N, C-alpha and C positions, 0 to 999 in steps of 0.2 A: 797448377803450374808444375811442369815436369822438370826434374833435376836428376838426370841419370847419375848413378853412383860411380860409374867407371870413368868419369871425365874429371879433368881439372877445370877450375873456374878462376877468372880474373875478377877483381872487384869492379872493373868497368864493364862486366857482363858478357865477356867472350868465354867460350869453352874451348878446351883442347883435348883431343883424343890422340894418344901416343901409340905409334907402332914402330918399334926399333928407334931410329934416330929421326923419324919423321913425325910432325905434329899437324894434325888436321885442325883447323881453326874456324869457328863460326860464332854466331851470337846466340845467347841463351833464349829459352822460352820466355823468361821474364822480360828480357830486352825486346823481343819481337812483339810481345803483348803491349808493352809500354809505348812502343813506336806506332803501333797500329798498322794499317795497310802499307806494306813496303812497295815502293814504285821504282827504285833504282839502287844499284849497288856499284860503287866505284871500287875497283880492285887494283892491286899492284900488278906489275908486269912480271913475267917469268924471269928468273935470275935476279930480281931485285933483292937487295940485302935489307933485312928488317932488324931493328933493335927491339929487345924486350921492352915493352912499355911504349914503343914508338907507334906512330900512326901507320896503319896498313891500308886504310881506305876510308870511304864514307858510305853511309847507308842513308837513303832518303825515304821518308814515308809521307803520307798525306798530312801528318802532323808536324814533322820536323826533319832536319838533317842532323845526323850524329856521326862523329868520328868513330872508326873501328880501330882498336889498338891491338898490337901483336903481343900476346902474353909471353911469347918466347922469341929469342933472336935466331936468325938464320937466313937461309936463301930460299926464295919462293921457287918451288919445283912443280907446282900445279895450281891452277885457278879453276874455279867451278864455272865453266863457260855457260852452263844452263842459266845462270842467274842474269846474264846479259839480256836475254829475251824474256825470262820469267822470274823476276826478283821476288814475286809473291810466293815462290816455293819455300822461302824462309818462313813465311807465316804458316804455311801448311805443316811443315815439320822442320824446325830450326836445327835439330840434331842430325837429320839425314842429309841436310843441305849445307855442307861446309862452304866456306868462302875461299880459303886457300890452304895449300899444304906447304909446310916449311921444313926444310932439312935443318934441324937444330944445330947450332954451333956451340951451345952450352946447355946440356941437359940439366944443369943446376938451376936454370931459370924456373923449372917446374917446382922447385922447393919454395918458391915465393907465391905460388898459386894456392887457391882454396880447395878444400875437399867439398864434396857435395853437401855434407852437413853444415860446414862453415858457410858455404854460399847460400844455402837455404836460410840460415840465420841472418845473413846480410840482407837478403831480399825482404825478409819479414820486417827488419828494422826500417828499411826504406819505405815500406808500405805503412809504417806508423804503428806496427804491432810489436810486441815483445815476445 
């Protein structure tokens, strides 16, 4: 399981990469592994306003459909159009294939997210290990 150290993580298994006031958001390696083969990603529209912790979309796999939550609040400034035709790209590399980019309206939202080490601990607990 890959957990890049330079990202922030939500307990709901989304990752955030920050550049300036913009946040790239995707799902973690752990999440894509748990979901299995991803077949569809429902994304918000450009200029949609997202709340930290609010739903930003849905991801469907051969196993289940799961909500994707926005770890930070702000305005959607980009969506990953490639996922519309090739949602399986998330299975290939979940960190290279973001879902949306958000112009953050409250950088303080990042303070509520997990470091890579804390996220790794969370994943271990969910897998039944300590």
